[in-house]
Structure formats: structure tokens, C-alpha cells
C-alpha positions in Angstrom: 111.6 57.9 55.9 109.2 55.4 54.4 107.4 56.6 51.3 106.9 55.5 47.7 110.2 57.2 46.9 113.6 55.7 47.9 114.2 56.4 51.6 117.4 58.1 52.5 117.6 55.7 55.5 117.8 52.8 53.1 121.2 53.8 51.8 122.6 53.7 55.3 121.0 50.6 56.9 124.0 49.4 58.9 124.5 52.8 60.6 120.7 53.0 61.1 120.8 49.7 62.9 123.5 51.1 65.2 121.4 54.2 65.8 118.4 52.0 66.7 120.5 50.2 69.3 121.4 53.5 70.8 117.7 54.5 70.9 116.8 51.2 72.6 119.5 51.7 75.2 118.4 55.2 75.9 121.5 56.9 74.5 121.3 60.0 72.2 120.5 59.2 68.5 122.6 60.8 65.7 121.0 63.9 64.1 121.1 62.3 60.6 118.4 59.7 61.6 115.3 60.6 59.5 112.6 62.2 61.7 109.9 59.9 60.4 111.9 56.8 61.5 112.7 58.3 64.9 109.1 59.3 65.4 108.0 55.7 64.6 110.4 54.2 67.2 109.1 56.7 69.8 105.5 55.7 69.1 106.4 52.0 69.5 108.0 52.8 72.9 105.0 54.9 73.9 102.6 52.0 73.0 104.8 49.7 75.2 105.8 47.4 72.4 108.8 45.2 73.5 111.5 45.3 70.8 112.3 41.6 71.4 108.7 40.5 70.9 108.6 37.1 69.2 104.9 36.1 69.4 102.6 39.2 69.1 99.4 39.0 71.1 96.3 38.1 69.1 94.2 41.0 67.9 90.4 41.0 68.2 88.7 38.2 66.2 88.5 38.6 62.5 85.1 39.3 61.0 83.3 36.0 60.1 82.1 37.4 56.8 84.5 39.9 55.3 83.5 41.3 51.9 87.1 42.3 51.4 88.4 38.8 51.9 85.6 37.4 49.7 86.7 39.6 46.8 90.4 39.4 47.4 90.9 35.6 48.0 90.4 34.4 44.4 92.5 37.3 43.1 95.4 36.7 45.6 95.3 32.9 45.0 96.0 33.7 41.3 98.7 36.2 42.1 100.5 34.3 44.9 102.6 32.1 42.4 104.1 35.3 41.0 106.1 35.8 44.3 108.8 33.7 42.6 111.5 31.5 44.0 112.8 34.0 46.6 111.3 33.6 50.0 108.5 36.1 50.3 105.1 36.5 52.0 102.0 38.0 50.6 99.4 39.0 53.1 96.1 40.9 53.3 94.8 43.0 56.3 91.5 44.7 57.0 91.1 48.3 58.0 92.1 47.4 61.6 95.3 45.7 60.3 94.1 42.3 61.2 95.7 39.7 58.9 92.9 38.1 56.9 94.9 36.0 54.4 98.6 35.1 53.9 100.7 33.0 51.5 104.4 32.1 51.4 107.2 32.0 54.0 110.2 34.2 54.6 113.1 33.8 57.0 112.8 36.1 60.0 109.1 36.7 59.4 107.1 34.5 61.7 103.3 34.4 61.3 101.7 37.5 62.7 97.9 37.9 63.5 97.9 41.7 63.2 100.1 44.6 62.1 98.8 47.6 64.2 101.5 49.8 65.6 100.1 49.3 69.0 100.9 45.6 68.7 104.1 45.3 66.6 105.4 48.9 66.2 106.4 50.5 62.9 105.6 48.6 59.7 104.7 49.3 56.1 101.1 48.2 56.4 100.3 50.6 59.2 102.1 53.4 57.3 100.3 52.7 54.0 96.9 52.7 55.8 97.7 56.0 57.5 99.1 57.8 54.5 96.7 56.1 52.0 99.6 55.4 49.6 102.3 52.8 48.9 104.8 52.6 51.7 108.1 50.7 52.3 109.9 49.8 55.5 113.3 48.2 55.5 115.3 46.4 58.2 116.2 48.6 61.1 113.5 51.1 60.3 111.3 48.4 62.0 111.1 48.4 65.8 111.0 44.7 66.3 114.2 42.7 66.5 112.7 39.8 64.4 112.1 42.2 61.5 115.7 43.6 61.3 116.4 41.5 58.2 113.0 42.1 56.5 112.0 44.5 53.8 108.2 45.1 53.2 106.1 47.1 50.8 102.4 47.7 51.4 99.6 49.3 49.3 96.2 50.4 50.7 93.1 48.8 49.3 90.4 51.4 48.8 86.7 51.1 48.4 85.9 51.7 44.7 83.1 54.3 45.3 83.7 55.9 48.7 87.5 55.8 48.6 87.6 54.6 52.2 90.6 52.4 53.1 89.4 48.8 53.5 92.7 47.3 54.3 96.2 46.7 52.9 98.2 44.3 50.7 101.8 43.6 51.8 104.7 41.8 50.3 107.6 41.0 52.7 110.9 39.4 51.9 114.5 39.3 53.2 116.3 42.6 53.5 116.8 44.4 50.1 117.8 47.8 51.3 120.5 48.2 48.7 117.9 48.0 45.8 115.2 50.6 46.3 112.4 50.6 45.5 111.2 47.3 46.9 111.6 44.6 44.2 108.0 43.4 44.7 106.5 46.9 44.7 105.0 46.5 41.3 103.5 43.1 42.4 101.9 44.7 45.5 100.4 47.5 43.5 99.1 45.2 40.8 97.5 42.9 43.5 95.8 45.9 45.1 94.5 47.2 41.8 93.2 43.7 40.9 91.4 43.5 44.3 89.9 46.9 43.9 88.7 45.9 40.4 87.0 42.8 41.9 85.4 45.0 44.6 84.1 47.3 41.9 82.7 44.5 39.9 80.9 43.1 42.9 79.7 46.5 43.9 78.2 47.0 40.5 76.1 43.8 40.6 73.0 45.5 42.1 73.3 48.3 39.4 73.5 45.6 36.7 70.3 43.8 38.0 68.5 47.2 38.0 69.6 47.8 34.5 68.5 44.4 33.3 65.1 44.9 34.9 64.9 48.3 33.2 65.8 46.9 29.8 63.2 44.1 30.1 60.5 46.7 30.9 61.5 49.1 28.1 61.9 46.5 25.4 60.0 46.4 22.2 58.2 49.8 22.2 58.4 53.4 23.2 57.4 52.9 26.8 57.8 55.4 29.5 60.0 53.4 32.0 62.0 54.7 35.0 64.4 52.6 37.1 65.5 54.1 40.4 67.2 53.0 43.6 67.6 56.3 45.4 71.0 56.9 44.0 70.8 56.1 40.3 68.1 57.0 37.8 67.5 55.4 34.4 64.8 57.0 32.1 63.6 56.1 28.7 63.0 58.9 26.2 59.2 58.6 26.7 59.7 58.8 30.5 61.7 62.0 30.1 58.9 63.6 28.2 56.1 62.4 30.5 57.6 62.6 34.1 58.1 65.9 35.8 60.8 66.4 38.4 58.2 66.1 41.1 57.1 62.7 39.8 60.7 61.4 39.7 61.3 62.6 43.3 58.2 60.8 44.4 59.4 57.6 42.6 62.8 57.9 44.3 61.2 58.2 47.7 59.2 55.0 46.9 62.4 53.2 45.9 64.1 54.2 49.2 61.0 53.2 51.3 60.7 49.9 49.5 64.0 48.7 50.9 62.7 48.9 54.5 59.0 47.8 54.1 57.4 44.5 53.1 55.3 44.6 51.0 56.7 47.6 49.2 54.4 50.7 49.2 52.6 52.0 46.1 54.0 55.1 44.5 52.3 58.2 45.9 52.5 60.6 42.9 51.5 64.2 43.0 47.8 64.9 42.2 48.8 66.9 39.1 51.3 64.4 37.9 49.6 63.8 34.7 50.5 60.1 34.7 50.2 56.9 36.7 52.9 54.5 37.7 52.9 50.7 37.8 55.7 49.5 40.1 57.9 46.4 39.9 60.3 45.7 42.7 63.9 44.6 41.8 65.4 42.1 44.4 68.6 40.3 45.0 68.7 37.4 47.4 65.4 38.6 48.9 66.7 42.2 49.5 65.1 45.1 47.6 67.5 46.9 45.3 65.2 49.4 43.7 62.1 49.7 41.6 61.1 49.9 37.9 58.1 52.1 37.2 56.1 51.9 34.0 54.4 55.3 33.5 51.2 55.8 31.6 49.7 59.2 30.6 46.3 60.1 32.0 43.6 60.8 29.4 43.8 64.3 27.9 47.3 65.0 29.4 50.0 65.8 26.8 53.5 64.9 27.5 55.8 67.7 28.3 58.4 68.6 25.6 61.7 66.9 25.9 64.5 69.1 27.2 67.4 70.2 25.0 70.0 67.5 24.4 73.5 68.7 25.0 75.7 65.8 24.0 79.1 67.5 24.0 78.9 68.4 27.7 80.0 65.5 29.9 78.7 65.1 33.5 75.7 63.7 35.3 76.1 65.1 38.8 73.2 66.9 40.3 74.8 70.4 40.4 75.9 70.2 36.7 72.6 68.6 35.6 70.7 71.4 37.3 72.7 74.1 35.7 72.5 72.6 32.2 68.8 72.0 32.4 68.1 75.5 33.7 70.2 77.0 30.9 68.4 74.8 28.3 65.0 76.1 29.6 66.1 79.7 29.4 67.5 79.3 25.9 64.1 78.4 24.6 63.1 82.1 24.6 65.1 84.6 22.4 66.3 86.9 25.2 69.7 87.7 26.6 71.2 85.2 29.0 74.2 85.3 31.4 76.4 82.3 32.1 78.6 82.9 35.1 81.2 80.9 37.0 84.8 80.4 37.7 87.3 80.3 34.9 87.4 77.0 33.1 84.0 75.8 34.2 82.7 75.4 30.6 80.7 78.6 30.1 81.7 79.0 26.4 81.2 75.3 25.6 77.7 75.4 27.2 76.8 78.6 25.3 77.8 77.1 22.0 75.7 74.0 22.7 72.7 76.1 23.7 72.9 78.1 20.4 72.8 74.9 18.4 74.0 74.5 14.9 73.1 77.9 13.6 76.0 80.3 12.8 77.2 82.0 15.9 79.2 85.2 16.1 81.7 84.9 19.0 83.2 88.1 20.3 85.7 88.6 23.1 84.7 91.5 25.3 88.3 92.7 25.5 88.2 93.4 21.8 84.8 95.3 21.9 85.0 99.1 21.8 82.1 101.4 22.6 81.8 102.3 18.9 80.9 98.7 18.2 77.9 98.6 20.6 77.1 102.3 20.6 73.4 103.0 20.6 73.9 105.9 18.3 74.7 103.5 15.5 72.0 100.9 16.2 70.3 99.8 13.0 72.8 101.6 10.8 76.3 100.1 11.4 76.6 96.5 10.3 79.4 95.9 12.8 77.5 96.9 15.9 75.8 94.6 18.4 72.3 95.2 17.0 73.4 94.2 13.6 75.1 91.1 14.8 72.1 90.0 16.8 69.8 90.7 13.8 71.8 88.4 11.6 72.0 85.6 14.2 73.0 84.6 17.7 75.9 86.4 19.4 78.2 85.0 22.1 79.9 87.8 24.0 82.7 86.3 26.2 84.3 87.7 29.3 81.9 90.6 30.2 84.3 91.4 33.1 86.8 92.7 30.5 84.5 95.2 28.9 85.6 98.9 29.2 83.2 101.2 31.1 82.1 103.0 27.9 81.4 99.6 26.3 79.3 98.4 29.3 77.3 101.6 29.3 76.6 101.3 25.6 75.6 97.7 26.0 73.2 98.6 28.8 71.6 101.2 26.6 71.3 98.7 23.7 69.7 96.1 25.9 67.2 98.7 27.2 66.2 99.4 23.6 66.4 95.7 22.4 65.4 93.5 25.3 64.8 90.5 23.0 68.3 90.4 21.5 69.6 86.9 20.9 72.7 87.3 23.1 74.6 85.0 25.4 77.1 86.7 27.8 79.7 84.9 29.9 81.1 86.4 33.1 83.9 85.3 35.4 83.5 86.8 38.9 86.7 88.3 40.3 87.4 91.9 41.2 84.3 93.9 42.4 82.4 95.1 39.3 82.0 98.8 38.6 78.6 100.5 38.6 77.9 100.0 34.9 78.9 96.3 34.9 76.9 95.8 38.1 73.9 97.3 36.4 74.3 94.8 33.5 74.7 91.9 35.9 71.6 93.0 37.8 69.6 93.3 34.5 70.5 89.8 33.5 70.2 88.2 37.0 66.7 86.7 36.3 68.1 85.0 33.3 71.5 83.9 34.6 73.0 80.5 35.3 75.9 79.8 37.6 78.1 76.8 36.5 79.5 74.8 39.4 83.2 74.5 39.8 84.7 71.1 39.1 85.5 70.5 42.8 81.8 70.6 43.6 81.0 67.9 41.0 84.0 65.6 41.4 81.8 62.6 40.5 81.8 63.9 36.9 85.6 63.5 36.5 85.3 59.9 35.2 83.0 61.0 32.4 85.2 64.0 31.7 88.3 61.9 31.4 86.6 59.9 28.6 85.4 63.0 26.9 88.7 64.9 27.1 91.0 62.1 26.1 92.3 62.5 22.5 91.2 60.0 20.0 93.7 57.1 20.0 95.7 56.3 16.9 94.3 53.4 14.8 95.2 50.1 16.4 96.0 51.8 19.8 94.0 51.3 22.9 92.1 54.2 24.5 93.5 56.1 27.5 92.6 54.3 30.7 93.2 55.1 34.4 93.7 53.1 37.6 91.3 53.6 40.4 94.0 55.2 42.5 94.7 57.8 39.8 91.0 58.6 39.4 90.7 59.0 43.2 93.6 61.5 43.2 92.0 63.4 40.3 88.7 63.5 42.2 90.3 64.8 45.4 92.3 67.6 43.7 90.6 71.1 44.0 91.2 72.0 40.3 91.5 75.8 40.6 91.4 75.9 36.8 88.4 73.6 36.6 87.7 71.6 33.4 90.2 73.6 31.4 93.0 72.6 33.9 91.9 68.9 33.8 91.9 69.0 30.0 95.5 70.3 30.0 96.5 67.5 32.4 94.9 64.8 30.2 96.4 66.2 27.0 99.9 66.3 28.5 99.7 62.8 29.8 98.4 61.5 26.5 101.2 63.2 24.6 104.2 62.6 26.7 103.8 59.3 28.6 106.0 56.4 27.4 104.5 53.5 29.5 101.7 51.3 28.4 98.6 50.3 30.3 96.4 52.5 32.5 97.7 55.8 33.8 98.8 55.4 37.5 98.8 57.9 40.3 102.6 58.1 40.1 102.3 59.6 36.6 100.1 62.5 37.7 101.6 66.0 38.3 103.0 66.4 41.8 100.2 68.8 43.0 97.5 66.3 41.9 99.3 63.1 43.1 100.1 64.5 46.6 96.4 65.4 47.3 94.7 68.7 48.0 95.9 71.3 50.5 93.9 71.5 53.8 92.7 75.1 53.0 92.0 77.2 49.9 95.3 78.6 48.6 96.0 81.8 46.7 97.6 81.6 43.3 101.0 82.5 44.8 100.6 79.8 47.5 99.5 77.2 44.8 102.8 78.0 42.9 104.9 77.8 46.1 103.3 74.5 47.1 103.8 73.0 43.6 107.5 74.0 43.7 108.0 72.5 47.2 106.4 69.2 46.2 108.4 69.0 42.9 111.6 69.7 44.8 110.8 67.0 47.4 110.0 64.6 44.7 113.3 65.4 42.9 115.3 64.8 46.1 113.6 61.5 47.0 111.6 63.0 49.9 114.7 64.2 51.8 113.5 67.4 53.4 117.0 68.6 54.3 118.2 68.4 50.7 115.0 69.9 49.4 115.2 72.8 51.8 118.8 73.4 50.7 117.8 73.4 47.1 115.0 75.8 47.8 117.3 78.1 49.7 115.2 78.0 52.9 115.8 76.5 56.3 114.5 73.0 57.2 112.3 74.5 59.9 110.8 76.9 57.3 110.1 73.9 55.0 108.4 72.0 57.8 106.3 75.0 58.7 105.2 75.5 55.1 104.4 71.8 54.7 102.2 71.9 57.8 100.4 75.0 56.5 99.7 73.4 53.1 99.3 69.8 54.0 98.1 69.8 57.6 
């Protein structure tokens, strides 16, 4: 087995070498050989790789201009001296496992132009690229004879925005099977993180140029300025008041079209836009990056009112922004409103922001009896809903928990007082009864559905900052590696923002290491990636238990199955069901 955890094969390298010789000679292989290692040998034999290969055939030519190599070379040249006095090799491959850069020498590791399994058989770079995580391969786990005394650790290098694998970073040295994990594992991960940071900095250069152009245009006065590139949108306060959503979409179409036409087209705004736009094109090395538009109001056209500001709610994704803006528009009129969505999506937080700084009465529906909302007491009982609404806004949480008499009384009350200042939250689940369904239908025209966190994963970076506890004086804020953020973005988050908040709080309270939080520190279910299909709560619990047991037993499936009290075949079947 070759994973980020110590491989059980590593502790028995000499017997594994004998088992490899039996495999090469066509004799039966002992049952204790890890299935992952045996499968790797079989793949090499299927690809026709000769085990005594000394000079691998050259792969296809390297790309003449590799963005990965351009970003990685200065980083790796600074890191290479850290290899130390022991013979080691540091090398970079692209996504096709072609070696782009190498430094150092190690006995038994001749120069190799490529590391694809089709060319050289099993190796850590191919495994890391396939599994998208750190991988180690030691001695006889390799298929080639020349690598029997070599230990290697590889880390994938991922694109900072898309998360696609761009290549791998590998550190190889003489066999160190008795000391798992690989002694240079930390160096390989640090090198990959530094290369990804450089890629991110280079990817952000166009955005920085667009921001600089926006700041120049907006400087000095309250000008209506918008900067757009088809993906990002920067608006001044005056532009927010002046530009409608139709105007902004027209400007975005102009920004996209400008990239492919010379000269760039003029902005075609809607006839009822109420403003004109003067366009400035932003370029880098002759290529159009986006546009900056200075908006001017037409005579007699008043700017539209600025939407509600909701500073406590992090997130700028389109689904979240749409939900918040619709809720803010509905909140302008003093009528009941329904906020619905999965548990933990932020319904109560949004409701509190919509109600502003005025005193708000918060009531949990499970604690409401029919006598507290009964229409027979309207206007006379100071504890009933009408009395609450008369004194100020009321937030009624968890409408799904209302008893049937309470729902019936609430329906009657809203029929009599359709302008009650009331916000209701509802979490869909079991089919609602007739009374609750009538309430939901009554509020359908003034309802907002909050998107689950898995549908706005791009908001997780902002949420991590917002949810992190305030650091102690003199302490740095909580930070995250790109690999950890990618794992968080790929997790389905059945508990949504509430679940993410618990994870952030637990990491902040209990971690002992310094520096950014790494993927290895995340809970097992988050670190291992999402399941291939939606799981029930029972399946989520079972999957978490299996992953935790595997982690505790170093990835050994036989020992994990024994600890769980199930057969190894059953464990494999469950892993296939949950992980694909």
C-alpha cells in the first residue's frame, strides 16, 4: 500500500522483495502482499514494462512554454539546497508525468525523462497524480529493478482555482523503508505548497490590473464605476445605486466580447437603463483582460435606492447573493416572510440581519402553544403573537415543529393580520400536514430558499475568515493551505454552515501545531473527500467510522475489518459503495 500513512509493506521490505521475485518468475505470490502493490505490479506487466529496464524510452516532447515550470523553477531553485547532504533527487513533472525539472543525484536513480506507469511501472508520482494526495513508494514496491533501493515521496501540484492536477513534485533518496513516513515528505509538501502559492500569485495578476484600473477611475469623488471581466465584478457605491442588474449583465457581455474583437465594441445598454457608460479597456501584454465602465445618470433619472447591507453574512457566490438580495427586497415591506432551506444554511442569521438593530423577539416554534397564538386572544393577551408583532418584529424559528393547533391558530391570525411584522424559518423534511402546508402556501409569494453550502462552495474561503475565532493578542490569525481549502470545498457539508463552523472552532481550539492548517489535520470525512452519491445519516455515520478505523490502522484493510468486526470483503464492498 502506498498512501500518506505508513504502508504495511514498508515494515516487511525484504520479504516483499522475495514476493516480487516470485511474481516476476510467474510463481504464486503470498497472500499477505498488499493488494494495492500486487495490482501495481500487474499493471506494469500488462503495459509491457520490462522489470530490468535501464534507460526508459523518451516520452513525448515537453511543452516549450510551460506555465507550471515558469512558476515552479524559481521556487524549486530556492528549495533544492534543503535536500541536505544525503543523496536525493528533487524533480517536477507535468500532468502527463513528463519530467520538467530535476536537481540532485541519488545512487540507483538514473535520469528518467518520464514517470508514467506505461513507461516505468509503479511509482509515487503516478500514484500521487491518480489519487490527488501525497504518496510514497519504497524499494520492492517499485516494479523496476533499478529502483529496488529507492524510496520516493510525491505530492500533486494543483491549479489554485480549478483544483485540476497540473503535475507532481517528487523527492527520491536511497531506501528508507524502516523509517516511515518518508524523511523528505515535509519538504515535498512544502515545495508543492510554495509552487501552488506562486501559481496563485501569477493567476491573480490580471485581477490586480483590473483592480488598479478600477481604483484609478473611482479615485477622488463619488463616481459610478464598474470593473468587469466576465467573472469578477467591482462596483462603487454610486454604481450600485445607479446600475440595474440588466445594465450590469450588458456590461459583462461587453467585457467578454472585448476579449475577442479589435477594436472593442461599445456597451449596448438597455433602452430604459437610465444611465450611459463610458468604457475603458484594461489590457495586459496586448490582451484584453476586462473593462472599466464609468456610468453617468441621464437627465431626470433618479438613482435607485441602495440595497440593504448585510455585513455579517459572508459569501459572494451567485446563489447566495441572489437569495440575500431577494430577502432584502422583501424585507422592505412590513409583511410576513418565510426563509426556508436545509438545516444550518443560515436562516436565523439572515433573519436577524434583515430585522436590523431594532429589538427582536425570537421564539422557537417547539415552545409555542396554541394559546400563545390563538385568535380568540388577539389584541387582549400580551403574550400572544399579535401582541408580540405590535411591539416589534418577531422571528419564529422552525415552523416545522409547530403543533397542528398552533399552525391552525397562526393561519387564522395571519388571515386577520396580513401585515404582521413576522419572519418565519422552515427546514423541509417530512411531508407537512394540511395546516402547515396551508401556511407554506400562504407565504410562498414572500419566501426565500437559502442554498446549501455544497451549492456555493466558492464562499467557503470567505466563511473560513468569518467563522474563525478572534486570535489572542500577539497571535497570528488562523490560515489554511490550498490543499486543505480544496478538501473543504469538495466536502458535501450535510450540516451546511453550522457544520463548517463546528469544524473551524474545533481546529482552532485543539490544534497544537503552528502555521496554516493542512489537509491532514481535517476530520477524516472531510480529508478523504466526498462520497460518490448522497448518503443517508446512517451511511454518513458508517462511512465516518470506517475512515477513522482505517486511519487508526495505517490504512491496513485487514486490521480495520477485524477491528470493525466485519469481513474484509464486506469492507471492500462498503468502500466501493461510498468512495467509488
